Each structure stands twice: as structure tokens, then as C-alpha cells.
C-alpha positions as CSV (number, residue, x, y, z in Angstrom):
1,M,-0.3,0.5,-0.1
2,R,0.9,3.3,-0.8
3,L,1.0,6.1,1.8
4,R,1.6,9.8,1.6
5,T,4.7,11.2,2.1
6,L,5.4,12.1,5.8
7,S,5.9,16.1,7.0
8,R,8.2,17.1,10.2
9,T,7.2,20.3,11.8
10,S,10.2,22.9,12.4
11,S,11.6,22.4,15.8
12,A,13.0,24.9,18.1
13,P,16.7,24.5,19.4
14,A,17.5,23.0,21.9
15,A,18.0,23.6,24.7
16,R,19.6,22.7,28.2
17,C,17.2,20.8,30.1
18,Y,16.9,19.5,34.3
19,G,19.6,17.6,34.6
20,A,20.3,16.9,31.8
21,R,23.4,15.5,30.1
22,P,25.8,18.1,27.7
23,R,25.0,16.7,23.7
24,S,27.8,15.7,21.4
25,R,27.4,16.9,17.7
26,R,27.8,13.7,16.7
27,S,23.9,13.2,18.8
28,L,22.4,16.0,16.0
29,E,18.8,14.4,14.4
30,P,19.4,12.0,10.5
31,P,18.4,13.7,8.1
32,L,14.4,14.1,7.7
33,I,14.4,11.4,4.9
34,E,16.1,8.4,7.4
35,I,13.6,9.5,9.9
36,E,11.0,8.8,7.5
37,S,12.3,5.6,5.8
38,R,12.9,4.3,9.6
39,L,8.9,5.7,10.8
40,L,7.4,3.5,7.6
41,A,9.5,0.4,7.9
42,A,8.4,0.4,11.3
43,M,5.6,-0.2,10.8
44,T,2.1,-2.0,9.4
45,A,0.0,0.8,7.9
46,E,-3.7,-0.4,6.4
47,R,-6.2,1.6,5.2
48,G,-10.3,0.9,6.3
49,H,-12.9,1.4,8.7
50,F,-11.7,1.2,11.9
51,R,-13.1,2.5,15.3
52,Y,-10.5,4.2,17.1
53,E,-9.5,4.1,21.9
54,S,-11.0,7.4,22.3
55,G,-14.6,6.5,20.2
56,H,-14.2,8.3,17.5
57,H,-14.0,6.5,13.7
58,G,-11.0,7.3,10.9
59,D,-9.7,5.2,8.0
60,L,-6.1,4.3,8.9
61,W,-5.1,1.8,11.5
62,L,-1.3,1.3,12.7
63,D,0.7,-1.6,13.3
64,L,1.9,0.5,16.2
65,D,3.7,-3.2,18.4
66,R,6.0,-3.3,15.7
67,L,7.2,-0.2,16.2
68,L,9.1,-1.8,19.0
69,I,11.0,-4.8,18.1
70,D,13.7,-3.7,17.3
71,A,15.1,-1.9,19.8
72,G,18.4,-0.1,18.3
73,R,15.7,1.3,15.5
74,T,13.3,3.4,18.6
75,R,16.0,4.4,20.6
76,A,17.6,5.7,17.2
77,L,14.1,7.5,16.3
78,A,13.6,8.4,20.6
79,S,17.3,10.6,20.3
80,A,15.7,12.2,17.0
81,L,12.4,13.3,19.2
82,A,13.9,13.8,22.3
83,E,16.9,16.8,20.1
84,R,13.1,18.6,19.8
85,A,11.2,17.9,23.1
86,V,14.9,19.0,24.5
87,A,13.9,22.4,24.5
88,C,11.1,22.3,26.3
89,R,13.1,21.5,30.1
90,P,12.4,18.6,31.5
91,E,12.6,16.9,34.5
92,I,10.5,14.0,34.1
93,V,9.7,12.4,31.4
94,C,6.3,10.2,30.9
95,G,4.1,7.8,28.8
96,P,1.5,5.8,29.3
97,L,1.4,2.3,28.8
98,S,2.9,0.3,26.3
99,G,4.3,1.4,23.1
100,G,4.8,5.0,25.0
101,A,5.7,4.7,27.8
102,F,9.3,2.4,25.6
103,V,9.6,5.2,23.7
104,A,9.2,7.7,26.6
105,Q,12.5,6.1,28.6
106,F,14.4,6.4,25.8
107,V,14.0,9.8,25.1
108,A,14.3,10.3,28.8
109,A,17.8,8.8,28.9
110,E,18.7,10.7,25.8
111,I,17.7,14.5,27.7
112,G,19.1,13.1,31.6
113,A,16.2,13.5,33.2
114,G,13.7,11.1,35.9
115,F,11.4,8.8,33.9
116,V,7.6,6.9,35.1
117,F,5.0,5.4,33.5
118,A,0.5,5.5,33.5
119,E,-0.9,2.5,33.4
120,R,-3.3,2.1,31.3
121,I,-6.8,1.2,33.3
122,V,-10.5,-0.2,31.9
123,A,-13.5,-0.2,33.8
124,K,-16.7,-0.3,33.2
125,Q,-16.2,0.4,28.9
126,A,-13.9,3.0,30.3
127,V,-9.9,3.7,29.6
128,T,-8.1,6.5,32.5
129,Y,-4.6,6.2,33.0
130,R,-3.0,6.3,36.1
131,I,0.5,6.9,37.1
132,P,1.6,4.0,40.6
133,G,0.8,4.9,43.8
134,S,4.9,4.7,44.6
135,I,6.4,6.8,42.0
136,R,3.5,9.5,42.0
137,P,4.9,11.7,44.2
138,A,8.2,12.4,41.2
139,V,6.3,13.6,39.5
140,R,4.9,16.1,41.6
141,R,6.1,19.9,41.3
142,R,8.4,18.8,38.7
143,R,8.2,20.2,34.6
144,V,7.1,16.5,32.5
145,L,7.6,15.6,29.1
146,L,5.0,13.3,28.4
147,V,5.2,11.2,25.0
148,D,3.5,8.9,22.7
149,D,5.0,6.5,20.6
150,A,2.4,7.6,18.1
151,V,-1.7,10.3,18.6
152,N,-4.9,10.2,17.3
153,A,-7.4,11.5,19.3
154,G,-4.8,11.8,21.6
155,S,-7.3,10.6,23.8
156,A,-4.4,8.5,26.2
157,L,-2.2,11.7,26.4
158,L,-4.7,13.8,27.2
159,A,-5.9,10.7,30.0
160,T,-2.4,10.5,31.9
161,R,-1.8,14.7,31.2
162,Q,-4.6,14.7,33.8
163,E,-3.5,11.8,35.8
164,L,-0.4,14.2,35.5
165,L,-2.0,17.4,36.8
166,T,-4.3,15.5,39.6
167,C,-0.6,14.3,41.4
168,G,0.9,18.2,41.0
169,A,3.1,18.3,38.3
170,E,3.4,20.6,35.3
171,L,3.4,19.5,31.7
172,A,6.2,21.0,30.2
173,G,4.8,19.7,26.7
174,C,4.1,16.7,24.5
175,A,5.8,14.5,21.9
176,S,5.5,11.2,19.7
177,L,7.3,9.9,17.0
178,L,4.3,10.2,14.1
179,A,1.2,12.6,15.3
180,L,-1.6,11.6,12.2
181,G,-4.0,14.2,11.2
182,D,-4.4,17.2,13.3
183,A,-3.3,15.3,16.1
184,A,-0.2,17.8,17.2
185,A,-2.6,20.9,16.2
186,R,-5.5,19.6,18.3
187,I,-3.6,18.4,21.8
188,T,-1.6,21.8,21.8
189,A,-5.1,23.9,21.6
190,A,-6.4,21.7,24.4
191,T,-3.2,21.4,26.8
192,G,-1.5,24.7,26.4
193,A,1.6,23.3,26.5
194,P,4.2,22.2,23.0
195,F,3.8,19.4,20.4
196,Y,7.3,17.8,19.3
197,R,7.5,15.3,16.3
198,L,9.8,13.6,13.8
199,A,6.6,13.5,11.3
200,T,3.0,13.8,10.3
201,L,0.9,11.4,8.4
202,E,-2.8,12.5,7.3
203,R,-5.9,10.5,7.9
204,G,-9.1,11.1,7.7
205,M,-10.6,11.3,12.0
206,W,-15.3,11.4,12.6
207,P,-17.5,11.2,15.4
208,P,-19.7,7.9,14.5
209,G,-21.9,10.4,14.0
210,A,-20.9,11.8,11.6
211,C,-18.3,9.6,9.8
212,P,-18.4,9.0,5.6
213,L,-17.5,5.5,6.2
214,C,-20.7,4.4,8.1
215,A,-23.2,6.2,5.9
216,A,-21.2,4.7,2.5
217,G,-22.3,1.4,4.5
218,A,-18.2,0.0,4.6
219,P,-17.9,-3.2,7.9
220,L,-16.4,-1.1,11.1
221,V,-13.5,-3.4,11.8
222,D,-12.6,-2.6,16.3
223,P,-8.9,-3.6,16.6
224,V,-8.4,-0.8,18.6
225,P,-5.7,1.5,16.9
226,A,-3.2,4.5,18.0
227,A,-5.6,6.2,20.8
């Protein structure tokens, strides 16, 4: 399947963050074309009619589990993301389990920040994210960068952000390897924090009642793709 070309937003110059180690000149980000090829090689994309975790319907499904199979490749992508996200000066990096937390840990290591994760909890058909009790004090009054592997409707990021605020954290920024559609702009508008990503992939997404694929009678698949 042929996918549309990925595009990257411009990033602010890297700034020194709290607790970060100095970065060498050899750690400069790889060329955009290399980042794009790594992302495309790391996951499977399928066009169709899908229900996302947020409840929205869309026309693109990504197999994000494949992204994490090659740990070296994931680390290299996370390093490129860290080059951008260090500008928001995070003290802690947080990611929702599962994929986001793995990328977040690599980003934290690259920046020299602390790392925490949020567990996905499903109760009465509602999904929430919770930071385990033993590590909740670590984010209190700290600048936290919220990281996911890919962001679609943004439900996982927004739910984790609410948990961080409940814990007394300050949201420094959000980041993901891949943003779908207008996800980055919507999350920035909702949180007031900068959103860093390596690339953007176009897709259609609609509330169930306004889905043109439903109107056309296309079969609905519920694989729980990118949140």
C-alpha cells in the first residue's frame, strides 16, 4: 500500500534542560528522509474503516507493536525526538503504557531526565491512565514531558495529562514519533503546551454520527489502533 509522504514540523533549537547531560555534536538528528524511512519500515499501515480507542471512526490503522521490535531503531528514533523535545526543559518524561512508555524511557535517557509511566485501566468500558502510587511523588512540582509512540485522537495523552495534573505536575510539553492528521495542533490547543514530533501522516477521523464510511455502509473494524 502506498502511503502519503510524511512531513515534519520545524523544531525549536535544543535548550539545556534540568539534569540533562551535555550532548555531543555527533548526536545531531539524522536527515528527514532517514527518519521517514525508519518510521515507515517500523510499522504496518492499513486503510479501511476503524474504531479508535477514543470512540472516533477513522480510515487508517497502524500496527504500532511492530515499532518496538527493533530496540536499536526505536532508540535512534527516540534520540531524534529528544533533540526536539529538550527545548521544553523537562525534568521528568512520562509515557502511557505500553508503547508510549517504552519510547518515553528512551527519550528520558537521551535528555538525562527522570522517567515515569502511566498504566492503562479499563473499567465499565471507560479507559483511564494512572501513575502507580509509589512513583506519583516523583512528578509533583516537576516539569513533565508527556511522550507517546503515535498520537491519533490523543485520548491516551490527554488522559495521562489529567493524571499528571492530579499528581501536582507541570506539563512542559508533549511529543510523539508520529502524529496523525491534526492531532498535534489539537493537543497543543487543548493543553497549551508545545507538541514535538518527527513526522505527520494524514488520515480521516470523525465522530461516529458523522462518519462518511458508516454512511457508505463500509464494514467497521475495532482493532484498537493508535489512541
